[in-house]
N, C-alpha and C positions, 0 to 999 in steps of 0.2 A: 073570411075569418072575421069574427067580431070579438072584441074584448069588452067585458062588462066588469067595472070595478067601482069601488067606493073607498076613498082614502080618508083616514082620520088620524089625528095626532093626540097622543096621550101625554099631557103635560107632566104628570107625575113621574113617568119613566123616560121622558124625552124621546119617545119612539114614534115614528111615522109608520102606520099600518096601511098596507095596500093590498087587501085581498081582492082577487079577481077570478073570472072564469073566461077562458078562451073557448069559443065555439066555432066549429067548422061546419059550414052549410053547403049544400048543393041545392041552389034555389031556396025553397022553404024547408027542405029536409035536413034536419040536424044529423050530421055524420059522426061528429066526435066532440067531446067536451073535456076540458082539462082545467082543474082548479089550481091556482097559484096563490101563494101567500108571501108577499114581500114585506120585510120589516127592516127599517132603517133607524138605527139609534143615532141621535144627534149628540155628539160628545161636547162637553164643556171644557174650557181651558183647565188643564191639570188632571183631567180624567183619563185621557189616553196614555199619558206619560208612564203611568204605573204598569200598564200592559206592555209597553215597549221595553221598560226596564226588566220586567219578568221574562221577556223574550231574549234578553242578553245585551241589549243596547246600553251603552254607558254614556255616550255623548248625544244628547237630544236637544235640538233647537226647534222652537215653534215660531213660525212666521204667520202673519195675518194677510199676506199677499204674495204674489209671484215676484214682486220686487224685493222680497225678503225683509219687509218691515216686521220687526219683532212683535209678536202677539202680546198685548198688555191685559186684555180682558175678553169677555165673551161677545162684545159688541163689534163683531166682524162677520163677514159672509162666509169665511172659510178659515181653516187652519192648514198650514203646510208644514209637514214634519221633515226635518233633516236629521238622520240618525246614523251613527257609526258605532263600531265596537271598540 
C-alpha cells in the first residue's frame, strides 16, 4: 500500500489541508485506489469556547498544558479544555 499526499496550510482560514490517495498494488499492478481529504482547523484562543457554550457547557476552563497552566494567548502548542454543565 502506498500513500501519496501533499499537505498545505491556508493562513486565512487556519486550516491544514491533507489530500491524499491510498493505492494498493500487487507488484506493479494497481488493484485499488481510494482518495482521502483530511482537513484540520487550528483554533485560536477564544474560538472554540463559543462552540462549547452552544453545546450546553457552562463552565469552560482552557489550559495551555497538561499541568493545567491557564491559557493566556495563542503562543502555546496546545489547548486543553475542561468543561462541565
